[in-house]
C-alpha positions in Angstrom: 19.9 56.3 8.2 22.2 54.0 10.2 19.8 54.1 13.1 16.9 53.1 10.8 19.0 50.2 9.4 19.8 48.9 12.8 16.1 49.0 13.7 15.2 47.1 10.6 17.8 44.4 11.3 16.5 43.9 14.8 12.9 43.7 13.6 13.7 41.0 11.0 15.7 39.0 13.6 12.9 39.2 16.1 10.4 37.9 13.5 12.7 35.1 12.5 13.1 34.0 16.2 9.4 34.1 17.0 8.2 32.4 13.8 4.5 31.6 13.2 3.2 29.4 16.0 0.1 28.2 14.3 2.2 27.0 11.3 4.5 25.2 13.6 1.6 23.5 15.3 0.1 22.4 12.0 3.5 21.0 10.8 3.8 19.2 14.1 0.5 17.5 13.5 1.7 16.6 10.0 4.9 15.2 11.7 2.7 12.9 13.8 1.0 11.5 10.7 4.4 11.0 9.0 6.0 9.3 12.0 3.0 7.0 12.5 2.9 6.3 8.7 -0.6 5.0 8.9 -4.1 6.5 9.3 -5.0 7.7 12.8 -8.1 8.6 14.7 -8.6 12.2 15.8 -8.4 11.3 19.5 -5.1 9.6 19.0 -3.6 12.6 17.1 -4.9 14.9 19.8 -3.5 12.7 22.5 -0.1 12.6 20.9 -0.1 16.4 20.5 -1.5 16.8 24.0 -4.2 19.1 22.5 -8.0 19.3 22.6 -9.5 17.2 19.8 -11.5 20.2 18.5 -8.3 22.3 18.1 -6.5 19.4 16.4 -9.5 19.0 14.1 -9.1 22.7 12.9 -5.5 22.1 12.0 -6.4 18.9 10.2 -9.0 20.7 8.1 -6.4 23.1 6.9 -4.0 20.3 6.1 -6.7 18.5 4.2 -7.6 21.7 2.2 -4.0 21.9 1.1 -3.9 18.2 0.3 -1.2 17.4 2.9 -3.7 15.2 4.8 -6.9 13.3 4.0 -9.8 11.9 5.9 -10.9 8.3 5.3 -14.5 7.1 5.3 -14.0 5.4 8.7 -13.0 8.7 10.3 -9.3 8.2 10.4 -6.8 10.8 9.1 -3.8 9.9 6.8 -1.2 11.6 4.6 -2.4 13.4 1.5 -1.0 13.3 -2.0 1.2 16.4 -1.5 3.2 14.6 1.1 3.7 11.6 -1.1 4.6 13.8 -4.1 7.2 15.6 -2.0 8.7 12.3 -0.7 9.0 11.0 -4.3 10.7 14.2 -5.4 13.0 14.4 -2.5 15.1 11.3 -3.3 16.7 9.9 -6.4 16.9 6.4 -5.0 14.0 4.2 -3.8 14.5 4.1 -0.1 11.9 2.2 2.0 10.1 5.4 2.9 10.2 6.8 -0.6 9.1 3.5 -2.0 5.9 3.5 0.2 5.2 7.1 -1.0 5.6 6.0 -4.6 3.4 3.0 -4.1 0.8 5.2 -2.5 0.9 7.5 -5.5 0.3 4.4 -7.7 -2.5 3.2 -5.5 -4.2 6.6 -5.7 -4.0 6.8 -9.5 -5.3 3.2 -9.8 -8.2 4.2 -7.4 -9.0 7.2 -9.5 -8.8 5.3 -12.8 -10.9 2.2 -11.7 -12.9 3.6 -8.8 -12.0 0.6 -6.7 -10.2 0.1 -3.4 -6.5 -0.4 -3.5 -4.2 -1.9 -0.9 -0.4 -2.3 -0.6 1.0 -5.4 1.1 4.5 -6.3 2.3 5.9 -9.7 3.0 6.8 -10.6 6.6 7.8 -13.9 8.1 4.2 -14.6 9.1 2.8 -13.8 5.7 1.7 -10.7 3.7 0.5 -7.7 5.8 -1.5 -4.7 4.6 0.6 -1.6 5.1 -1.5 0.9 3.2 -5.1 1.2 2.0 -6.7 3.7 -0.4 -10.5 3.9 -0.5 -12.5 4.8 -3.6 -14.7 7.9 -3.8 -17.9 5.9 -4.1 -20.7 4.8 -1.8 -19.4 1.2 -1.9 -16.0 0.7 -0.4 -14.3 -2.6 0.2 -11.0 -2.2 1.9 -8.8 -4.2 4.3 -7.6 -2.6 7.5 -3.9 -1.8 7.8 -2.1 -4.4 9.8 -4.3 -7.3 8.6 -2.5 -10.5 7.5 -3.8 -11.8 4.3 -4.5 -15.6 3.9 -2.2 -17.4 1.4 -4.8 -19.7 0.0 -8.0 -17.6 -0.4 -6.8 -14.0 -1.1 -5.3 -12.7 -4.4 -2.6 -11.0 -2.3 -1.7 -14.2 -0.5 -1.7 -16.3 -3.6 0.6 -13.9 -5.4 3.1 -13.8 -2.5 2.9 -17.6 -2.2 3.9 -18.0 -5.8 7.1 -15.9 -5.4 8.5 -17.4 -2.2 10.4 -20.7 -1.6 8.3 -23.7 -0.9 10.2 -24.2 2.4 8.7 -20.9 3.5 5.3 -21.2 2.1 4.3 -24.8 2.7 4.2 -24.7 6.5 2.1 -21.5 6.4 -0.3 -23.0 3.8 -0.6 -26.2 5.8 -1.5 -24.2 8.9 -4.4 -22.6 7.0 -5.6 -26.1 6.0 -5.2 -27.7 9.4 -8.9 -28.2 9.7 -8.4 -31.1 7.3 -6.5 -34.0 9.0 -6.5 -36.5 6.2 -2.9 -36.8 4.9 -4.1 -37.7 1.4 -6.3 -34.6 1.2 -3.4 -32.4 2.3 -1.2 -33.9 -0.5 -3.9 -33.4 -3.0 -4.5 -29.8 -1.9 -0.8 -29.0 -2.1 -0.6 -30.4 -5.6 -3.6 -28.3 -6.7 -2.1 -25.2 -5.0 1.3 -25.8 -6.8 -0.5 -25.7 -10.1 -2.1 -22.4 -9.1 1.3 -21.1 -8.2 2.7 -22.0 -11.6 -0.3 -20.4 -13.3 0.2 -17.1 -11.4 3.9 -17.0 -12.2 3.2 -17.6 -15.9 0.5 -14.8 -16.2 2.3 -12.5 -13.7 -0.7 -11.7 -11.5 -3.3 -13.3 -9.2 -7.1 -13.1 -9.1 -9.9 -14.2 -6.8 -13.6 -14.1 -7.5 -15.5 -14.2 -4.2 -13.1 -16.6 -2.5 -12.9 -14.4 0.7 -16.2 -12.4 0.4 -19.2 -13.2 -1.8 -19.5 -10.8 -4.7 -16.1 -9.3 -4.2 -13.3 -9.7 -6.8 -9.6 -8.8 -6.4 -6.5 -8.6 -8.7 -3.0 -8.5 -7.3 0.2 -7.5 -9.2 3.8 -7.8 -8.0 5.9 -4.7 -7.3 9.1 -5.2 -9.3 11.8 -2.7 -8.3 14.3 -1.3 -10.9 17.2 -3.2 -9.5 15.3 -6.5 -9.9 14.2 -5.9 -13.5 16.9 -8.0 -15.1 16.1 -10.9 -12.8 12.5 -10.7 -13.8 13.4 -10.7 -17.4 15.3 -13.9 -16.9 12.5 -15.7 -15.0 11.1 -17.4 -18.1 14.3 -19.3 -18.5 14.1 -20.7 -15.0 12.0 -23.5 -13.6 9.0 -22.4 -11.4 10.7 -23.5 -8.2 14.0 -21.8 -9.2 12.2 -18.6 -10.1 10.3 -18.3 -6.8 13.6 -18.8 -4.9 15.6 -16.4 -7.1 13.1 -13.6 -6.8 11.1 -13.6 -3.5 8.4 -11.0 -3.6 8.5 -8.2 -1.0 5.6 -5.9 -2.1 2.4 -6.2 -4.0 -0.6 -4.0 -5.0 -4.2 -5.4 -4.8 -7.3 -3.9 -6.4 -10.6 -4.8 -4.8 -14.1 -4.2 -6.0 -17.6 -5.6 -6.4 -18.4 -7.8 -9.5 -19.8 -4.6 -11.1 -16.7 -2.5 -10.3 -14.2 -5.2 -11.1 -15.8 -7.7 -13.6 -13.5 -10.7 -14.2 -14.6 -10.6 -17.9 -12.5 -7.4 -18.1 -9.6 -8.7 -16.1 -7.0 -8.6 -18.9 -7.9 -5.0 -19.7 -7.8 -4.0 -16.0 -4.4 -5.7 -15.5 -3.1 -3.7 -18.5 -4.3 -0.5 -17.1 -2.8 -1.3 -13.7 0.6 -2.2 -15.2 0.6 0.9 -17.3 0.2 3.1 -14.2 2.8 1.1 -12.3 5.3 1.2 -15.1 5.2 5.0 -15.2 6.4 4.9 -11.6 9.1 2.3 -12.4 7.7 -0.4 -10.1 6.5 -3.0 -12.6 
């Protein structure tokens, strides 16, 4: 009996040391997607792994089947819902990485509910940048590439961010978008009109555009309000517009994009209520 026990112990130890190589390779590919934190082409994944693309593809197929990865319509591969769910469960506080995972969950649920494209934007010094995109499961897909900077004057994303940032930050960026017009009077008139739009957006709490960037394409953008900012948001109504934008500069926003059929503006209030209901369940609105 003692001899048999020693043999069993050695066998278990040997298995623990060797592991399962194919599983480790698959998890390494998943690590590549997590570390990049944005969709990647197959050739880039294979190059990073120093592996033949056909072999990388087989591992990606398995990851997709288990919902740890997903393939976008443009051929890129990104993280699946299981990764985002694990990230959300793994922390009690909203760290930056966990926040993006939670926002991606919200985006996927909005996509499934409205069958529209959804994008997440973050404010940087040069303006709002798209950091995540979710495409709808439909033949028609309107989405903005990750890394794209959104214009402040013609996009719903930009208009929302412009309404929750200090004028000292926004005005030079807006003027740069209008620099094709050299008439000083026109610039003053444009800024006055834009200031009225900012006030309207702050009052209603969201921004919309109807074909301003692309003909026949509508968009609605809502701000991401984190739990630790909730009290500040509740007090905004008591502040002036200018004070409100300086007291609560916006860092993240979610935009829903669709055709006039997918996202009719006649239904915008109903759509906004659906979006907010989903966001509130994740404590980001």
